[in-house]
N, C-alpha and C positions, 0 to 999 in steps of 0.2 A: 591473903585469903582467896581461895579459888572462887571462880564464878558460881559453881554449883552450890557452894555453901552460902553464898549471898542470896540465893533464891529462896522464896518462901517455901513452906513445906509442900503445898499442893503442886508448885512448879517442879520441885525436886522429884515428886512421885511421877508427874507427867514426863519428865525428862528420862526417868528410869524406864518408863513404859512407852518408849518410842515405837511408832508403828512398825510392825514386822509380821511375817507370816506366823511366827511362833506366838506372839501376843494375840494376834487375831484368832488363832486356833484356840488358845486358852480362853479368850472371851466367848467364843462360840460354845465351848464345852460348858462354861458357866451358865450361859443362857439355856442350854439344854437341861442342865441340872435344875435350873430355876423353873422349868416347866414350858419354856419356849421351844417346842420340838420342831416347829416349822414343817418343812417337807421331808424331814429325815425318815419318818416311818414309811412314807410312800416310796421314797427312793430305795430304801432297804428292802421293802416288800417287792418292788419291781425287780431288783437284782436277784433276790431269792427265787421268785417265780420263774424268771427266765432261766436260771441255772437248773431248776428242777425239770422244767419242760424240755430244755435242751438235752439233758441227760436221759430223759425218757423217750424222746422222739428226735431222730436226726433231722427230720423234715422241718422242725421248728426254726432252725437257724438258716434255712434256705432263703435265697433272695426273693423268691415269689411269696413266701410266707411273711417275710419282713414287710414287703409292700402291702400285703393283705391286712396287716395289723393297722396300718394307717387308714385304709378305707373302711375297715370294719368298725373302728372306734371313732371315726370322724363326727358322725351325727350326734352321738352321745356326748362327745367332748364339747361340741359347740353349744348344745343345750345346757350342759353343766357350767360353761363359762357364763351364761346368763343367770343361772341359778345362784352363782356366787354373790351377785349383787343383792339378791333378796335375802340370802342367808346371812349376809353381813349385818342386816338390820334385825336379825333374830326372827325373821318371818319365814314362810315356806310357800312354795308354789307347787301344788299337787297336779296342776293342770298343764304343766309345761309339755309333757309328752304328747297329749292329744291336741294341744295348741299347735304343736309342730305339724300334726296330722291335718288339722284344719287349713293351715297355711299351705301345706303341700297340695291339698285338694284344690285350693283356690288357684295355685299355679297350674295344676293339671287341667282344670276346667277352662281357664282363660287361654291356655295353649291350644287345647284340642277343640273345644266347642266354640269359643269366641274367635280363635285363629289369630290372636294378637302376637306381636313380636315377643321374643323371649325376654328382652329387657323390661318390657312393660309388665309381663307376667311376674317377673321377679319382684319388681317394685310393688305390684298389687299384693303379692304374698307377704312381703315385709310390712307393708302398711296395714295388712290384716293383723299381723302380730302386734303392731303399735296400738291399734284400736283395742285389741284384747287386753293389752297391758294397761291402757288408760281405764278401761272398765273395771278390771280387777283391782287396780291400785286405788281408784276412787272409792270403791266399796269398802276397802280396808281402811284407807286413811280418813275419808270424809264421813262415811256412814258408821264406821267403827265396828264392822263385822270382823271377827278373827280371820286371819288369812287362811288358816286351816279349813274353816267352814266355807269361805268364799271359793277357794280353789278346788275343794272337794266337790262342790256343786258344779263348778265349771268343768271339772274332770268328767263328770257324768253327762253334762249337757253337750260338751264338745264331741263326745262319742256319737251322739245323735246327729250333731251338725255335720260330721264327716259322712255319715250315712246319707244324709240329705244331698250333700254335694256330689257324692259318687253314685247317686241314683240307687240307694238302698242296696249297696253291695257290689256294684259294677267295678271291675278292674279297669282303670284308665291308663292306657299305655302312653308313655312319653317318648316321642321320636325326634324331638328337636336336638340337633347334634351338639349345640352349645351346652344345653342343660345336661345332657347325658355325659358329656366330656368332663364335667366338674368332678365326678367321683369315679370315672372309668378310664380316663386318659392320663397321659404322663407328659411331663415337660421334656423337651429335647435335652440330650446330655449336656451340651454346652451351657444351656440356660440353668440347669441344675447347679453346675459349678459356679455360674455367675451369682445365683441366689446364695450359694454358700459363702462366696467371697463378700457379698454385700452384708450378710448377717454377721459374720465375724468382724468385718470392718466397723459396722455400726455399733456392735456391742463393745468393741475396744474403745471407740470414740466416746461412747456414753460413760464408760468406766473412767476414762482419763479426765473427761470434762467434769464429772462428779467429784473426783479427787481434787482437781484444781480449784473448783468452787468452794469446797470445804476448807482447803488450805487458805484461800483468800479471806475466809470468814474467821479464821483462827480456830477452826474445829479440827479434830483428829481425822485424818484422811487415810484411806487404805494405802499401804505401801505399794510401790511399783512392782515389787516381786510378787505380791499377792494378786495384783491386777494381771500381771503376765501369766500367772498360774491359771487364773480363771479363763482368760482368753485362750490360752493354750489347750486347756481341757475342752472348751467348747469347740475349738478348731479341730481337735482330734476326733471327738465324738461325731460331730457333724460331717467331718471329712469321710470317716468310715461309713456313715449312713449313706451319703451321696454316692460313694464308690460302689457300695453294695447295690443300691437302687439303680445304678447305671449299668449293672450287669444284665446280660440277656436272661430273661425269665421265661420266655416262651419255650414250650417243648418242641416246637417245630418252627424255627426262626425263618425257614424258607417260605413259609406261608404267611406268617404274621410275626413281626418283631415286637417284643414287649420289654422296653427299657425306659429308664428315666424316673425322676421323682414324681409321684402322683400329684396332679394339679391341686388336690384338696389340701396338700401340705402348706404351700404358700398362703392359701386362704386362712388356714388356722393361725399361721405365724403372724400375718397382718393383723388379724383381730386380736391376737394375744398382745401384740405391741400396743395397739390402739387402746384397749381396755386397761392395760397395765399403766399406761401414761395417764389415763383418766383417773384411776384410783390413787396413783402416787404423786401426780404432778398438778392436780387441779383442786380447787376449793370444794367442788362437788365430792370428790373422792375422800378428802379429809372429813367433810361433814358426814359422809356415809359411815365411816368408822366411828365418829363421835356419837352418832345416833345409835349405832349398834352397841356401843359400850354403855351408854346411859342416855336414853331418849329424853328423859325429863330434864337432865342437866343441859343437854343440847338445845332443848326448847327454850330454856331460860337464858341460854347464851345467844339467842336470837336466830337460831337455825330454823329454816322453814321445814319442819319435820314432815308435814303432810305432803308437801311438794316433793320432797326427797323420796318418800315411800312410793308415790305414784311413778316417779322417774325410774326407780329400781324395778318395778314391775313392768314398765314399758321396755326397759333394756332386756329383761328376762324373756319376755314374750317375743321381742324382736329377734333375739338369738335363737329362740325356739323355731322361729320362722326360717332362719338360715339353716338350722339343723334339719328342718323338714325338707327344705330344698335339696340338701345334700343326700338325705335318705331317699327322696324320690329319684334323684339322679342315679344313685347306686342301683336301685331296683328297676330303673327305667319305667316305673309305673307307680300308681297310687291306688290303694285299696282301703277298705274299712279298718285294716289292722295297722296302717301307717301311723306311727307315733304311739301305738298302743303296746300291748304285751309288757315287756320288761324295760321299755325305753325310759320311762320316768324313773323307775327304781334304779336303773344303772346310772342315769344322769345325776340324781341326788347322791348316790353312792360314790360316783366319781369325784364330786366336789368335796364330800366329807373325807373320803379316803386320802385325797390329796392334801388335806390339812385345813380346810375351811371349817370353822366351828359352827355347830348347830345353835350355839347360844348367842351368836352375833358378835360383831366387833373384831373378828379375826379371820383373815383369809386373803387369798390372792387369786387372780385369774389363772396364774401358773398352776395353782392347786388343781384346777379342773383338768388341765392338760395331763398332769402327772397321774391323777386319779383315773382319767379316761384311759391312759396307757395301761394302768394296772387292770382295769376292768376288761380291756381288749385282750390283754395277755391271758387272763383267766379264761375268757370265753374261747379264745383261739386255741390255747394249749389243751384245755379240756376236750375240745372237739377233735383235736389231733390224736388224743389218747383214747378216743372212742366213748367218752362218757356222755350221757344224755343230759337233757335240760335239768333234771332233778338234782344231779350232782353239781352242775354249774351254779344253780341257785343256792344250794347249800354252801358252797365254797365262797361265792360272792357275798352272801349274807353274813357269813362268819368274818370275812375280811372287813365288811362295813361295821359290824359290831365291835371288832377289835379296834378299828380306827376311832369310832365314837368313844370307846372306853379309854383309849390313849388320850383323846382330847379332854375328857372329863378329869382324868387323873392329872394331866398336865395343868389344868386350870386350878385344881386343888393345891398342887405343889406351888404354883405361882402365887396363889393367895396366901399360902403359909409362909412363903418367902417375902411377902410384902411387895410383890411386883405388880399387883393389880389392886 
C-alpha cells in the first residue's frame, strides 16, 4: 500500500494542496469571493486612474510630476496612517486635520519666536500631538462621550487655537533649512539606490523568515516561487521608481539640479514599517483588532479597552503632528489654513479608500499609503487637466463613497459566507 493511502483523509488533502503559486492564487480568489477584498479595489483604482490621466495628459508621466505626487500626498498620507488606528476601533477623529495645524503652529512659533533648535521644535510639536491624543482619548474612553462629538468639538476648538498661535491670521514663514528640506529636498542618487537595495533586501528577508518559522511550526508556508515573485515585483516597481526619480527634473540644470528620491519618501517608509510591525507583531496590535471586532468580548477576555482607546487616539494625533510638520515644510510657512480645508476629508478618505473599514476591526497602515496615493493621483491629475476644486471634490467624494460601498458589500458577503 502506498504511503499516501496510509495517510488520514485530512493529510491526503493537505498533500494534494501542497504550497504553490497556483494554490495561493486560488486561495486568494476564494478570499475575495468571500468578501475579503483587501487592498484590491485601491490598487485597481490606482491603475485605472493613472491610465486615464496618462492618456489625457502627457505631462502626467513625467519625472517631475511623479516626484510631485509624493510631496503632494505626503501630509495627507501621514495623517491617514494615524487615523487607521482609530478606525480599527470603530471610532472616528474629525479633529486630525486641525490637530496637525495646531502642531505645525507650535513648530513655527517655537522656531521663529522662541528661536529654539529645529529638533527641539519638532519634539514640541509631536508632544503637542501626544497631549491632544491623551485628552481626546480620555474623554472618549473614560468619560464616555462619543468620539464623533468629542472630535467635532475639537475640530472647532482647534481652528480657534491655530488662530491664537499665529496671532489671528499671521503667516509665519519657516526658514530653517532642515525643516524646509523634509518636503522640498531630495536624497543623492546613490543614497536612493542604497535605500532601494535595503528595502528589497529587508522585504526578502522578512518573507523568507516568515516562511521558515511557519514551516517549523508545521503550518502551511508560502512557496519559494511565490516569495520570489513578490520580491521580484517589488524590486521591479521600486527600481523603476528610483530610476525615474533620479532623472534630471529641472528645466535648467545649469542653474539648479533637481534629481533624487524626495526625503519625505524614506520618512513614510520608516513609519509604515514601524506601525505595520506594531499592528501585526505585538500584543497591542492584536488587541486593537480584537476590540474593533467586538469590544465587549475583548473586555471580558481581560483586554484593557479604555487604555487601548486612549493609545489609539494618541497615535492618531501624533501622526497628525508629523503630517503637520511635513505640510509646514512643503509650504515653508504656517497660516490659519494649515490642516484645514480638505485635509481631514482627504485623510479619512485615504484610509477608507485603501481598505480600512469604518466599522472597525479591519485595516492596515498600508491602506493609508495606497489610499493616499489614490487621492494624490486624483488631485494631481485633475489639476493637470484644468479642472477646478469643484470637480476634484466630486470625483474624490464619489471614489470614497464607492470604497465605503465596497466595504459594506464585502462585509455582507463575508457574513453570508460565515466568515465573520
